[in-house]
Backbone as CSV, one residue per row, in Angstrom:
resi,resn,N_x,N_y,N_z,CA_x,CA_y,CA_z,C_x,C_y,C_z
1,UNK,80.418,-105.962,13.811,81.734,-105.394,13.975,82.299,-105.030,12.602
2,UNK,82.978,-103.909,12.539,83.546,-103.436,11.275,84.700,-104.328,10.834
3,UNK,84.842,-104.471,9.530,85.913,-105.303,9.000,87.207,-104.519,8.817
4,UNK,87.167,-103.196,9.031,88.371,-102.387,8.921,88.319,-101.274,9.968
5,UNK,89.458,-100.609,10.155,89.565,-99.591,11.192,90.379,-98.438,10.659
6,UNK,89.934,-97.211,10.892,90.585,-96.010,10.393,91.125,-95.225,11.583
7,UNK,92.433,-95.314,11.849,93.055,-94.600,12.958,94.384,-94.025,12.478
8,UNK,94.630,-92.767,12.831,95.846,-92.086,12.421,96.412,-91.314,13.601
9,UNK,97.737,-91.300,13.715,98.425,-90.484,14.705,99.390,-89.574,13.949
10,UNK,99.258,-88.256,14.159,100.136,-87.269,13.533,100.849,-86.482,14.617
11,UNK,102.142,-86.270,14.448,102.914,-85.420,15.344,103.554,-84.353,14.482
12,UNK,103.335,-83.103,14.835,103.882,-82.017,14.041,103.671,-80.675,14.696
13,UNK,103.904,-79.636,13.919,103.777,-78.260,14.397,102.485,-77.639,13.875
14,UNK,101.833,-76.881,14.749,100.603,-76.183,14.378,100.956,-75.078,13.400
15,UNK,100.266,-75.017,12.266,100.562,-74.037,11.231,99.869,-72.699,11.432
16,UNK,98.749,-72.701,12.133,98.018,-71.458,12.398,97.196,-71.651,13.662
17,UNK,96.892,-70.567,14.332,96.083,-70.638,15.541,94.732,-71.265,15.206
18,UNK,94.292,-72.278,15.958,92.989,-72.885,15.703,91.872,-71.843,15.780
19,UNK,90.944,-71.934,14.830,89.832,-70.980,14.768,88.519,-71.720,14.630
20,UNK,87.511,-71.189,15.300,86.163,-71.759,15.255,85.399,-71.142,14.090
21,UNK,84.731,-71.982,13.298,83.930,-71.456,12.184,82.481,-71.233,12.627
22,UNK,81.627,-70.842,11.709,80.227,-70.528,12.027,79.441,-71.738,12.544
23,UNK,79.895,-72.936,12.214,79.211,-74.161,12.659,79.724,-74.665,14.001
24,UNK,80.656,-73.942,14.626,81.207,-74.354,15.915,82.328,-75.371,15.802
25,UNK,82.805,-75.607,14.590,83.894,-76.563,14.374,85.222,-75.810,14.378
26,UNK,86.214,-76.362,15.057,87.530,-75.742,15.151,88.436,-76.351,14.089
27,UNK,89.129,-75.497,13.344,90.016,-75.954,12.272,91.387,-75.309,12.403
28,UNK,92.425,-76.068,12.023,93.781,-75.546,11.934,94.606,-76.483,11.070
29,UNK,95.824,-76.085,10.763,96.711,-76.938,9.968,97.843,-77.465,10.844
30,UNK,98.373,-78.602,10.435,99.489,-79.244,11.118,100.524,-79.624,10.070
31,UNK,101.777,-79.345,10.344,102.866,-79.621,9.410,103.803,-80.665,10.010
32,UNK,104.185,-81.650,9.209,105.216,-82.598,9.625,106.026,-83.026,8.412
33,UNK,107.071,-83.781,8.646,107.954,-84.245,7.579,107.858,-85.752,7.437
34,UNK,108.126,-86.212,6.240,108.172,-87.644,5.977,109.252,-87.895,4.930
35,UNK,109.645,-89.118,4.788,110.617,-89.492,3.758,109.838,-90.102,2.598
36,UNK,109.980,-89.503,1.418,109.275,-89.968,0.234,109.867,-91.246,-0.334
37,UNK,109.244,-91.778,-1.355,109.705,-92.994,-2.013,111.112,-92.816,-2.577
38,UNK,111.417,-91.591,-3.017,112.740,-91.308,-3.589,113.813,-91.088,-2.526
39,UNK,113.458,-91.205,-1.233,114.417,-91.051,-0.146,114.627,-89.614,0.298
40,UNK,113.926,-88.674,-0.308,114.066,-87.263,0.053,113.007,-86.873,1.084
41,UNK,113.398,-85.931,1.956,112.465,-85.435,2.961,111.367,-84.608,2.292
42,UNK,110.148,-84.796,2.737,109.003,-84.128,2.143,108.161,-83.500,3.254
43,UNK,107.742,-82.259,3.065,106.891,-81.567,4.033,105.434,-81.886,3.724
44,UNK,104.697,-82.267,4.739,103.281,-82.608,4.590,102.447,-81.633,5.421
45,UNK,101.372,-81.114,4.833,100.426,-80.252,5.539,99.115,-81.004,5.687
46,UNK,98.551,-80.952,6.879,97.302,-81.644,7.176,96.284,-80.641,7.702
47,UNK,95.060,-80.733,7.228,93.968,-79.900,7.731,93.294,-80.678,8.854
48,UNK,93.300,-80.093,10.050,92.733,-80.739,11.227,91.374,-80.111,11.530
49,UNK,90.383,-80.953,11.736,89.032,-80.507,12.068,88.653,-81.169,13.385
50,UNK,88.220,-80.342,14.337,87.866,-80.866,15.654,86.584,-80.190,16.129
51,UNK,85.817,-80.894,16.945,84.572,-80.313,17.440,84.352,-80.715,18.890
52,UNK,83.298,-80.197,19.456,82.918,-80.470,20.844,84.049,-80.106,21.800
53,UNK,84.267,-80.909,22.807,85.258,-80.588,23.851,86.686,-80.557,23.291
54,UNK,87.030,-81.478,22.392,88.374,-81.466,21.808,88.631,-80.165,21.061
55,UNK,87.636,-79.693,20.334,87.766,-78.433,19.619,87.998,-77.271,20.570
56,UNK,87.252,-77.253,21.677,87.430,-76.195,22.675,88.849,-76.200,23.232
57,UNK,89.374,-77.389,23.524,90.722,-77.492,24.074,91.776,-77.053,23.061
58,UNK,91.600,-77.436,21.802,92.538,-77.005,20.761,92.539,-75.488,20.647
59,UNK,91.349,-74.912,20.616,91.213,-73.460,20.481,91.833,-72.733,21.675
60,UNK,91.683,-73.295,22.855,92.157,-72.651,24.078,93.666,-72.783,24.267
61,UNK,94.252,-73.935,23.947,95.638,-74.195,24.327,96.654,-74.191,23.184
62,UNK,96.239,-74.392,21.941,97.205,-74.466,20.850,97.428,-73.116,20.200
63,UNK,98.662,-72.899,19.763,99.019,-71.675,19.055,99.973,-72.042,17.919
64,UNK,100.139,-71.144,16.988,101.024,-71.373,15.849,102.421,-71.767,16.334
65,UNK,102.970,-72.839,15.748,104.311,-73.302,16.080,104.384,-74.333,17.185
66,UNK,103.302,-74.538,17.919,103.303,-75.533,18.993,103.443,-76.940,18.428
67,UNK,104.212,-77.762,19.129,104.325,-79.178,18.783,103.142,-79.904,19.405
68,UNK,102.439,-80.695,18.617,101.310,-81.433,19.179,101.157,-82.790,18.507
69,UNK,100.440,-83.646,19.197,100.138,-84.989,18.707,98.633,-85.073,18.508
70,UNK,98.224,-85.473,17.323,96.811,-85.602,16.989,96.507,-87.072,16.742
71,UNK,95.478,-87.569,17.395,95.030,-88.930,17.147,93.591,-88.856,16.657
72,UNK,93.326,-89.491,15.543,91.985,-89.444,14.986,91.865,-90.332,13.774
73,UNK,91.002,-89.923,12.852,90.808,-90.715,11.631,90.972,-89.822,10.415
74,UNK,91.312,-90.420,9.311,91.421,-89.689,8.054,90.056,-89.753,7.372
75,UNK,89.566,-88.583,6.991,88.289,-88.480,6.303,88.536,-87.652,5.042
76,UNK,88.690,-88.304,3.908,88.934,-87.579,2.668,87.632,-87.442,1.904
77,UNK,87.471,-86.272,1.310,86.263,-85.990,0.548,86.639,-85.702,-0.883
78,UNK,85.859,-86.249,-1.810,86.068,-85.963,-3.231,85.688,-84.523,-3.477
79,UNK,86.513,-83.806,-4.262,86.214,-82.401,-4.563,86.066,-82.214,-6.029
């Protein structure tokens, strides 16, 4: 059993219509707000990557500006 767990829930607005890339993966952006350490509101942009059936559903039903809830994991890559 794993000693840690990576789960995230994001609620926000779709920034662009989800699009399928050459590998069959669906990608889009999601925007939401948070309160920073200084107490000021901050806009956060998230890159959402989905595949298989979830990707198909995102591509079929989501459009720019739609409010949606995303549940998944954070996967950051060094660049």
